[in-house]
C-alpha positions in Angstrom: 0.0 0.0 0.0 1.3 3.4 -0.9 1.2 6.4 1.4 1.8 10.1 0.4 4.7 11.8 1.9 2.4 13.9 4.1 0.9 10.8 5.6 4.3 9.2 6.1 5.5 12.1 8.1 2.4 12.3 10.3 2.5 11.3 14.0 0.6 8.0 14.7 -2.5 8.5 16.9 -4.2 5.5 18.3 -7.9 4.9 17.4 -9.9 4.8 20.6 -13.5 4.4 19.8 -14.8 1.0 18.4 -18.0 1.8 16.5 -19.5 -1.5 15.2 -22.2 -1.4 12.4 -25.7 -1.1 13.6 -27.5 -4.5 13.9 -30.1 -5.2 11.2 -33.0 -7.6 11.4 -32.4 -10.8 9.4 -34.6 -13.8 9.5 -35.6 -13.4 13.1 -32.1 -12.4 14.3 -30.2 -9.1 14.8 -27.0 -9.2 12.8 -24.0 -6.9 12.7 -23.2 -7.3 9.0 -19.6 -6.9 8.2 -19.3 -9.2 5.2 -21.5 -10.3 2.3 -21.8 -13.7 3.9 -23.5 -12.1 6.9 -26.6 -11.2 4.7 -29.7 -13.2 4.4 -33.3 -12.3 3.4 -36.2 -12.8 1.1 -37.7 -9.8 -0.6 -39.1 -8.2 -3.8 -38.2 -5.1 -5.8 -39.2 -3.2 -8.9 -37.0 -1.9 -11.7 -37.5 0.0 -14.9 -35.5 0.7 -18.1 -34.2 4.1 -19.1 -37.0 4.9 -21.6 -39.5 3.5 -19.0 -41.0 1.2 -21.7 -40.9 -1.8 -19.5 -40.7 -2.9 -15.8 -39.4 -5.9 -13.8 -40.5 -7.3 -10.5 -37.6 -9.2 -9.1 -37.8 -11.6 -6.1 -34.7 -13.0 -4.4 -34.2 -15.4 -1.6 -30.7 -14.9 -0.2 -29.0 -17.2 2.3 -25.6 -16.3 3.8 -24.9 -13.8 1.1 -25.7 -16.2 -1.8 -28.8 -16.0 -4.1 -30.5 -19.3 -3.7 -33.8 -18.4 -5.5 -34.8 -15.8 -8.1 -38.1 -15.0 -9.7 -38.0 -12.6 -12.6 -41.3 -11.1 -13.9 -41.3 -8.6 -16.7 -43.9 -6.4 -18.4 -44.1 -4.1 -21.4 -41.3 -5.2 -23.7 -40.9 -8.4 -25.7 -37.1 -8.4 -25.4 -37.3 -8.3 -21.6 -38.8 -11.8 -21.5 -35.7 -13.2 -23.1 -33.5 -11.1 -20.8 -35.5 -12.6 -17.9 -34.8 -16.1 -19.1 -31.0 -15.3 -19.1 -31.3 -13.6 -15.6 -32.9 -16.8 -14.2 -29.7 -18.6 -15.1 -27.3 -15.8 -14.1 -28.6 -14.9 -10.6 -28.8 -18.2 -8.6 -25.5 -19.1 -7.0 -24.1 -15.6 -7.1 -23.4 -13.5 -4.1 -25.6 -10.4 -3.9 -22.5 -8.3 -4.6 -21.6 -10.3 -7.7 -25.3 -10.0 -8.8 -25.2 -6.2 -8.3 -22.2 -6.0 -10.6 -23.4 -8.5 -13.2 -25.0 -7.5 -16.5 -28.5 -8.9 -16.3 -29.1 -8.1 -19.9 -32.0 -5.7 -19.4 -31.9 -2.2 -17.7 -35.1 -2.9 -15.9 -33.7 -6.1 -14.3 -30.5 -4.4 -13.5 -32.4 -1.6 -11.8 -34.5 -4.1 -9.9 -31.3 -5.8 -8.7 -30.0 -2.5 -7.4 -33.2 -1.7 -5.5 -33.2 -5.2 -3.9 -29.6 -4.9 -2.9 -30.4 -1.8 -0.9 -33.3 -3.5 0.8 -31.4 -6.6 1.6 -28.2 -5.1 3.0 -30.1 -2.5 5.1 -32.2 -5.3 6.7 -35.5 -4.2 5.0 -36.5 -7.6 3.7 -39.9 -9.1 4.0 -38.5 -12.0 6.0 -36.6 -9.7 8.4 -38.5 -10.9 11.5 -39.3 -14.5 10.3 -37.3 -17.1 12.1 -35.0 -18.9 9.7 -36.5 -16.9 6.8 -38.5 -18.4 4.0 -37.9 -21.8 2.4 -36.3 -21.9 -1.1 -39.3 -21.9 -3.5 -41.3 -19.4 -1.5 -41.2 -17.0 -4.5 -43.6 -19.3 -6.5 -46.3 -18.5 -4.0 -46.6 -15.1 -5.7 -47.7 -16.8 -8.9 -50.6 -18.8 -7.5 -52.1 -21.9 -9.2 -50.9 -22.4 -12.7 -47.7 -20.5 -11.9 -48.7 -17.4 -13.9 -47.8 -13.8 -13.0 -50.6 -11.7 -11.5 -51.2 -9.3 -14.3 -53.7 -6.5 -14.8 -54.1 -5.2 -18.3 -56.6 -2.4 -19.0 -57.1 0.1 -21.8 -59.3 3.1 -22.0 -60.1 6.0 -24.2 -62.1 9.2 -23.7 -64.1 8.4 -26.8 -64.9 4.7 -26.2 -64.4 4.1 -22.5 -62.5 1.3 -20.6 -61.6 -2.2 -21.8 -60.7 -4.9 -19.3 -58.2 -7.2 -21.0 -56.5 -9.3 -18.3 -57.3 -9.7 -14.6 -55.7 -11.8 -11.8 -58.4 -14.3 -12.5 -57.4 -14.7 -16.1 -57.8 -13.6 -19.7 -61.0 -11.5 -20.1 -63.3 -12.8 -22.8 -66.2 -10.4 -22.4 -67.4 -7.4 -20.5 -71.0 -7.1 -19.3 -72.7 -3.7 -19.4 -75.9 -2.5 -17.8 -78.6 -0.3 -19.4 -76.4 2.7 -18.9 -73.5 1.0 -20.7 -71.5 0.9 -17.5 -69.4 -2.2 -16.7 -71.1 -4.5 -14.1 -69.0 -7.7 -14.6 -66.8 -9.7 -16.9 -66.3 -13.2 -18.2 -62.8 -14.7 -18.1 -60.9 -17.9 -18.8 -58.3 -19.1 -16.3 -55.4 -19.9 -18.7 -53.2 -21.5 -16.0 -55.9 -24.0 -15.0 -56.9 -24.6 -18.7 -53.3 -25.4 -19.7 -52.9 -27.7 -16.7 -56.0 -29.6 -17.8 -54.8 -29.9 -21.4 -51.4 -31.2 -20.3 -53.3 -33.9 -18.3 -55.0 -35.0 -21.5 -58.3 -33.1 -21.4 -59.6 -32.1 -24.8 -58.6 -28.4 -25.4 -62.2 -27.3 -26.1 -63.5 -29.0 -23.0 -60.6 -27.6 -20.9 -61.4 -24.1 -22.3 -65.1 -24.3 -21.5 -64.6 -25.8 -18.0 -62.3 -23.0 -17.0 -64.6 -20.1 -18.0 -66.0 -18.1 -15.1 -67.6 -14.7 -14.4 -67.1 -11.9 -11.9 -69.6 -9.3 -10.7 -73.1 -9.1 -12.1 -72.2 -10.4 -15.5 -75.3 -12.6 -15.7 -77.4 -9.4 -15.5 -75.7 -7.7 -18.3 -77.9 -6.0 -20.9 -75.0 -5.8 -23.4 -72.0 -8.1 -23.7 -68.9 -7.0 -25.7 -65.6 -8.5 -26.6 -63.1 -6.0 -25.2 -60.5 -6.8 -27.9 -62.7 -6.5 -30.9 -65.7 -4.3 -30.0 
């Protein structure tokens, strides 16, 4: 290590105070984190790309500084889905410091990683007060049955009003309107359940029809429209 001449000629003064890092909550314990290996936690974060065309929700489960589980959900950009595929291979097995300095292919995923790093190293994880944290695989609980992201896709114009396209329940097939042309319910197909049935050998048409449901007062609708074509 090199020292400047000014430092070399200084008188040596002993350091008296010992000021440890403040303890942070980690999986039901208070930890004075000094190294990356001291960090554990499960949490989520959101990232966005520079033009704000797309967004990423990133979920990480970190144990002893190493990412053991990653869930990458992207929205708004077709290229991001391929970036997410690459990130799902890149992230597990890396320390959170490595991951912070890895190219995760997409700006939105990189930004999400930055936001998660801050949450995790400052003890702001969702599992901060959960003894032993969450099991590897806990991220899949965010997806629900059928392992599909919870997506809401809506479109509206001043001239023609709102269109419901995708709800947490599934792909919207039809919107029900009352006599005032106001939305009172919708019909949807649960794509996750439908695909599970098809994979088990159920005829696609039957699987489709069996997984159609309605929400609200759809049965009372005066007018029914297809939100994608009407």
